[in-house]
C-alpha positions in Angstrom: -20.6 20.4 -62.1 -23.6 19.0 -60.3 -22.0 19.4 -56.9 -21.7 23.1 -57.5 -25.4 23.4 -57.3 -25.7 21.8 -53.9 -25.4 23.5 -50.5 -21.9 23.2 -49.1 -22.5 20.4 -46.6 -24.2 18.2 -49.2 -21.6 18.9 -51.8 -18.9 17.8 -49.3 -20.9 14.7 -48.5 -21.2 13.9 -52.2 -17.5 14.3 -52.8 -16.7 11.9 -49.9 -19.1 9.2 -51.2 -19.1 9.5 -55.0 -17.5 6.5 -56.7 -17.8 4.2 -53.7 -20.7 1.8 -52.9 -22.1 4.7 -50.8 -22.9 6.6 -53.9 -22.8 5.1 -57.4 -24.3 6.6 -60.6 -25.2 4.4 -63.6 -26.9 5.3 -66.8 -29.0 2.9 -68.9 -31.0 3.1 -72.1 -34.5 2.6 -70.9 -34.8 -0.6 -73.0 -31.9 -2.1 -71.0 -32.7 -0.6 -67.6 -33.3 -2.9 -64.6 -36.1 -0.5 -63.6 -39.6 -0.6 -65.0 -41.2 2.8 -64.6 -44.4 2.0 -66.6 -46.5 1.9 -63.4 -45.0 5.0 -61.7 -47.9 7.0 -60.2 -48.1 10.3 -58.4 -50.1 13.4 -57.8 -48.5 15.0 -60.9 -49.7 12.8 -63.8 -47.5 14.6 -66.3 -44.3 13.7 -64.4 -45.5 10.1 -64.1 -46.1 9.9 -67.8 -42.7 11.5 -68.6 -41.0 9.0 -66.3 -42.8 6.1 -68.0 -41.8 7.4 -71.5 -38.2 8.3 -70.6 -35.6 6.9 -73.1 -32.8 6.9 -70.5 -32.6 6.0 -66.8 -30.0 7.4 -64.5 -29.7 5.3 -61.4 -28.4 6.6 -58.1 -27.7 3.8 -55.6 -26.4 4.0 -52.1 -25.2 1.0 -50.0 -24.6 2.3 -46.5 -23.3 1.5 -43.1 -25.8 2.0 -40.3 -24.0 5.0 -39.0 -24.6 6.9 -42.2 -28.3 7.2 -41.6 -30.2 9.3 -42.4 -27.5 11.4 -44.1 -26.6 8.7 -46.7 -30.1 8.4 -48.2 -30.5 12.1 -48.0 -27.3 12.7 -49.9 -28.2 10.1 -52.6 -31.6 11.7 -53.1 -30.0 15.2 -53.3 -27.6 14.2 -56.1 -30.5 12.4 -57.9 -32.5 15.6 -57.8 -29.5 17.7 -59.0 -29.0 15.3 -61.9 -32.7 15.4 -62.8 -32.6 19.2 -62.8 -29.5 19.3 -64.9 -31.0 17.1 -67.6 -34.6 18.2 -67.3 -35.5 14.8 -66.1 -38.0 13.4 -63.5 -36.6 12.2 -60.2 -38.4 9.0 -59.2 -38.3 7.4 -55.7 -38.3 3.7 -56.4 -39.3 2.8 -52.8 -42.6 4.7 -53.1 -42.8 4.3 -56.9 -43.7 7.9 -57.4 -42.0 11.1 -58.8 -40.5 13.4 -56.3 -41.8 17.0 -56.0 -39.4 19.7 -57.0 -37.5 21.1 -54.0 -35.0 24.0 -54.7 -31.5 22.5 -54.3 -30.5 25.2 -51.8 -33.3 23.9 -49.5 -31.9 20.4 -49.4 -29.3 21.2 -46.8 -31.2 19.5 -44.0 -32.9 16.1 -43.8 -36.6 16.3 -43.0 -38.7 13.2 -43.0 -41.7 15.1 -44.3 -39.8 15.5 -47.7 -41.7 12.5 -49.1 -39.7 9.9 -47.4 -42.7 7.8 -46.2 -44.3 7.2 -49.5 -47.8 7.4 -48.1 -50.6 9.9 -48.7 -54.3 10.3 -48.1 -56.6 8.3 -50.5 -59.5 10.1 -52.2 -61.8 11.4 -49.5 -64.7 9.1 -48.7 -63.5 6.5 -51.2 -64.2 8.8 -54.2 -67.8 9.1 -53.2 -68.4 5.4 -52.8 -68.5 5.6 -49.0 -72.1 6.0 -47.8 -71.5 6.3 -44.1 -72.9 9.3 -42.3 -70.3 12.1 -42.0 -70.9 12.4 -38.2 -70.7 8.7 -37.6 -67.5 8.2 -35.7 -67.3 4.5 -36.5 -69.4 4.5 -39.7 -66.9 2.9 -42.1 -63.4 1.4 -42.4 -62.4 2.7 -45.8 -58.9 3.9 -45.1 -55.7 1.8 -44.9 -52.4 3.7 -44.8 -49.0 1.9 -45.1 -45.6 3.5 -45.4 -43.3 2.7 -48.3 -39.7 3.7 -47.6 -38.9 3.3 -43.9 -36.9 0.1 -44.7 -34.1 2.2 -46.2 -33.5 3.6 -42.7 -33.3 0.1 -41.2 -36.8 0.3 -39.8 -40.0 -1.7 -40.3 -42.7 -0.2 -42.3 -45.8 1.1 -40.5 -49.5 0.7 -41.1 -52.8 1.9 -39.7 -55.8 0.2 -41.1 -59.7 0.2 -40.9 -59.9 3.9 -40.4 -63.2 5.7 -41.0 -63.0 8.4 -43.7 -63.5 11.4 -41.3 -60.4 10.4 -39.4 -58.0 9.8 -42.3 -55.9 12.9 -41.7 -55.6 12.2 -38.0 -54.5 8.6 -38.8 -51.9 9.8 -41.3 -50.5 12.2 -38.7 -50.3 9.5 -36.1 -48.4 7.4 -38.7 -46.0 10.3 -39.5 -45.3 11.0 -35.8 -44.6 7.3 -35.1 -42.2 7.1 -38.0 -40.3 10.1 -36.6 -40.3 8.6 -33.1 -38.7 5.4 -34.4 -36.2 7.1 -36.8 -33.3 7.3 -34.4 -33.3 3.5 -33.9 -32.0 3.1 -37.5 -28.8 5.0 -36.7 -27.5 2.3 -34.4 -26.3 -1.2 -35.4 -27.7 -4.3 -33.9 -31.1 -5.7 -33.1 -33.6 -3.3 -31.4 -36.6 -4.2 -29.4 -39.5 -1.8 -29.9 -41.8 -1.5 -26.9 -45.4 -2.4 -27.4 -46.4 1.0 -26.1 -44.8 4.0 -27.6 -45.2 7.6 -26.4 -45.6 10.2 -29.1 -44.9 13.9 -28.3 -45.5 17.3 -29.9 -41.8 17.5 -30.5 -41.9 14.3 -32.6 -44.6 15.7 -34.8 -42.7 19.0 -35.1 -39.4 17.3 -36.0 -41.2 15.3 -38.7 -41.9 18.6 -40.4 -38.5 20.2 -39.6 -40.2 22.6 -37.3 -38.6 24.0 -34.2 -41.4 24.2 -31.6 -43.5 21.4 -30.2 -46.8 21.2 -32.1 -48.9 20.3 -29.0 -48.2 21.2 -25.4 -50.2 18.5 -23.6 -48.7 15.2 -22.5 -47.5 12.4 -24.8 -49.9 10.4 -26.9 -49.6 6.6 -26.1 -50.0 4.2 -29.0 -49.8 0.4 -29.2 -47.6 -1.4 -31.8 -48.2 -4.9 -33.0 -46.4 -7.0 -35.6 -48.4 -7.1 -38.8 -45.7 -9.2 -40.5 -41.9 -9.5 -40.0 -41.3 -6.3 -41.9 -44.3 -4.2 -40.8 -45.7 -2.9 -37.5 -49.4 -2.0 -37.1 -50.4 1.1 -35.0 -53.4 0.6 -32.7 -54.9 2.5 -29.7 -53.3 1.9 -26.3 -54.3 -1.6 -24.9 -56.2 0.0 -22.0 -58.4 2.2 -24.3 -61.9 0.8 -24.0 -63.2 1.8 -27.4 -62.5 1.2 -31.1 -59.7 2.6 -33.2 -61.9 5.3 -34.7 -63.2 6.3 -31.3 -59.6 6.7 -30.1 -58.8 8.8 -33.2 -61.8 11.0 -32.6 -61.6 11.4 -28.8 -57.9 11.1 -27.7 -55.7 12.9 -30.2 -54.4 16.4 -29.9 -56.5 18.7 -32.2 -53.6 19.6 -34.5 -53.4 15.9 -35.7 -56.9 16.4 -37.1 -56.0 19.7 -38.8 -52.5 19.8 -40.2 -52.0 18.3 -43.7 -48.7 20.0 -44.6 -46.3 22.4 -43.0 -43.3 24.3 -44.4 -40.1 23.4 -42.6 -38.6 25.9 -40.3 -35.5 26.4 -42.4 -33.4 29.6 -42.6 -34.0 31.5 -45.8 -31.0 31.1 -48.3 -28.7 34.1 -48.5 
């Protein structure tokens, strides 16, 4: 019944996987559940509260071969959202520990990384008013630390960008988003991969993150430097030959759209 509500390609993928380790569904009374949802947090506080007070947990788990990325996680999430809709429940992403926003099931036919797969969002601006740095001071503070929560399910290290000044927080978030998209294809191939210290980000990478067809900037690629923060996380830094600080790089070197675009509707065909 749930498969009937999904677009045809997703319904077919669910049919092929359901009942195998690639897609298992288990129901628990909340008191016996392996998942503690009491600290789920998100933009919608009502959904977080409903998740914390749920009397039943329905778990959708997917154990995948590498070649099934990113289709496998996308399929598992689609069936979880379809189940949540059918029982008037709240879909919760356990990697990011937050409720998922409602996406019409007919719009789930295509995987887009922007559909809350990174588990990272902007903190309250200027540290909820506690930041006293001057607004025009390029390097006036280091209030913002951004770290992804969810790239590991694609076989990738998580990403971070830290010590960012409040005025550059959106630009830093968009650099992180674009870097995640640039690295995503690595997760589709088995084996150990060596990520270069210097990575070139393009306007196509940023567009693909949103599911948008045209490059989002026309100038040349944006070089970034990657360093190992720990065995499971990479830190994003300015290119090694940039003479200034991280915040000066964010202010001076980025394409303007990275300072401007908070969200973007995917370039998907309208349903019939």
